[in-house]
C-alpha positions as CSV (number, residue, x, y, z in Angstrom):
1,M,276.1,125.6,56.0
2,S,276.3,126.3,52.2
3,T,275.5,123.7,49.7
4,E,277.5,125.4,47.1
5,L,280.3,123.3,45.8
6,S,283.7,125.0,45.5
7,T,286.1,123.6,43.0
8,Q,289.7,124.5,42.7
9,I,291.5,123.7,39.4
10,E,295.2,124.2,39.1
11,V,297.1,124.3,35.9
12,I,300.8,124.5,36.2
13,A,303.5,125.2,33.6
14,V,301.7,124.9,30.2
15,D,303.2,126.3,27.1
16,A,301.8,129.5,25.5
17,H,299.6,127.8,23.0
18,T,298.1,125.5,25.5
19,G,297.6,128.3,28.0
20,S,295.7,130.4,25.4
21,H,293.5,127.4,24.4
22,L,292.7,126.8,28.0
23,F,291.9,130.4,28.7
24,K,289.6,130.7,25.7
25,E,287.8,127.4,25.9
26,V,287.7,126.8,29.6
27,L,287.6,130.2,31.3
28,L,285.8,132.1,28.6
29,G,283.7,129.2,27.6
30,I,282.8,126.4,30.1
31,L,283.3,128.6,33.2
32,S,281.9,131.8,31.7
33,F,279.1,131.9,34.2
34,K,281.1,131.0,37.2
35,T,283.3,133.1,39.5
36,V,287.0,132.5,38.6
37,I,290.1,133.8,40.3
38,Y,292.7,133.6,37.6
39,V,296.4,134.2,38.7
40,T,298.8,135.0,35.9
41,H,301.7,137.1,34.7
42,Q,300.4,137.0,31.2
43,V,299.0,140.6,30.6
44,E,297.4,139.5,27.2
45,F,294.5,138.0,29.2
46,L,293.7,141.2,31.2
47,H,291.1,142.4,28.6
48,A,288.7,139.7,29.6
49,A,288.8,140.4,33.3
50,D,285.9,142.0,35.2
51,L,288.3,143.1,37.9
52,I,292.1,143.2,38.0
53,L,294.2,143.2,41.1
54,V,297.9,143.8,40.9
55,M,299.9,142.7,43.9
56,K,303.3,143.5,45.2
57,N,304.9,141.9,48.2
58,G,301.6,140.3,49.2
59,R,299.6,143.5,49.1
60,I,297.1,144.8,46.5
61,T,298.8,147.9,44.8
62,Q,296.3,148.5,42.0
63,A,292.6,147.5,41.4
64,G,290.2,148.3,38.6
65,K,288.6,147.1,35.3
66,E,291.3,148.3,32.9
67,L,294.7,149.2,34.4
68,L,297.7,150.8,32.9
69,I,300.3,148.4,34.1
70,Q,303.5,150.1,34.8
71,P,306.8,148.2,35.3
72,L,307.6,147.7,39.0
73,R,310.7,149.4,40.2
74,G,312.9,148.4,43.0
């Protein structure tokens, strides 16, 4: 049995300024040495990701460090 403590933090519906602040201060600051799974539609945060997964209909459609995100059609 692992002694590693897993913590889940959920932030729901914050304005753009607050979201940006949380991203910079918490994810890039306080949690910078932790594994973080960050789910967002805001592409301005992609530059800081080690791995980007793009999903459509519950499936991974693209994966990589830096992606050229193309608009989804259909």
